[in-house]
C-alpha positions, 0 to 999 in steps of 0.5 A, a space after each residue: 151579201 156578207 152573210 151569204 158569203 159566210 154561208 158559202 164558206 161554211 157550206 163548201 167545207 162542211 165534212 161530208 156525210 154521204 157515203 163515197 168510195 175512196 178515190 185517193 191515189 196510192 201515192 197518198 199517206 196520212 199522219 197526225 201531228 200535235 199542233 201546240 200553237 192551236 192546242 189540237 192534233 192535226 191530220 196531214 195528208 202527204 202526196 209523194 211523186 211517183 218516182 219518189 222512192 227510186 231517186 235521191 232527188 229533192 222536191 219542192 213542197 206545196 202546203 195546201 189547206 182543207 185536205 179533206 177536199 183535195 184528194 179523196 171523194 170519200 172525205 170531200 163535201 161536193 167533189 174533190 180537187 183531184 190533186 193526186 190524179 193530176 200529179 200522177 200524170 206528171 213525168 217532170 216538174 213534180 212536187 211533194 204536196 202537203 194537205 192540212 185538214 181544216 178544223 171543222 168548226 174551227 176553220 174560220 179561226 185558223 184561216 183568218 189572220 184578223 178577228 171579224 166583229 161578227 164572225 170571230 176568227 183571228 188565229 191565222 198567225 197561230 195556224 201559220 206558226 204551226 206550219 212554219 215551226 212544227 209541220 215544216 220542220 217535220 216534213 223537211 226532216 222526214 222527206 226529201 225536200 227543197 227547204 228554201 222559200 223559193 221552193 215552198 208554195 202555199 195554196 188554198 181557196 176562199 179563206 184558204 186563199 186569203 191565208 195563202 196570200 197572207 202567208 207570203 206577205 207576212 212570212 216571205 222567208 218561209 213561203 215564196 209562192 202563193 196560189 190565191 183562189 177566190 180569196 175571202 178578202 171581205 172578211 179581213 179587209 185589214 189585209 189591205 193595210 198590211 200590204 200597204 205597210 209591207 215591203 214585198 220581195 221581188 222573189 214573191 210570186 202569186 197566182 190569183 183566180 176568181 170567178 164572176 159568179 162568186 158574189 158582188 165583192 169578189 172581183 172588185 176586191 181582187 182588182 183592188 188588191 192587184 192595183 195595190 200590189 203594183 203600187 208596192 212594186 210587184 211586177 207583172 212577172 211576179 203575178 198571174 191573175 185569171 177571172 173565170 166567166 161564170 165561175 162559182 165558189 166551189 171545188 169545180 172552179 178550183 179543181 179545173 184551174 189547179 193545173 194551170 196554177 201549178 204549172 205557172 208557179 213551178 215554171 217561174 
């Protein structure tokens, strides 16, 4: 079962080789930035609200993993999340979205906080330190942002769901909210021990999503984590959990549920 899960993780985020027309909104731009923590150069996608140029308003910021699959069918593998299309429909509750491209063959390294004895990884702290200490300061100095943790969310799926959850547990002073889609808790069960030994602020918020057709361990592990969070004093006002009957481990599941997660995280 774990080998099958790993296959799904890799398959879902392999760089697309088919030709597709770009579907990215005009509100999307890109830049590259050195990531010394990872010894690489990262490509960053930026979505700015429609009225961004016409106001002095400051905006909340959402950091998202796997940018190749968020905005553009041309760069996605099996369909995009259509984040920009959804954001373009909003007249209020707007945010700046920062998409971080995954590192292809280094994706497992970047999006796992602990090393797995078979699959490797374990550079998640380096990845989050890149966001905290390099990328976020650049974003906050370049764009009109609300910089506090209560206005800073992090959202992802699969390994990205694992990493988003870990970010809010480990660095609550930076990340106040997490969208935790189909979290790959199985690859790093050490995260349960981290939660057991961590004081979770009353300001931290989590939106959990999983499908019933994502393998035998997905729902049991998620339910185990929810019970653990409650023993740590996390109240039902701090989290939302949705189990989608028939939901599979793919972009369709995550795309079709992004709007609800976005609204809940931004209205609480």
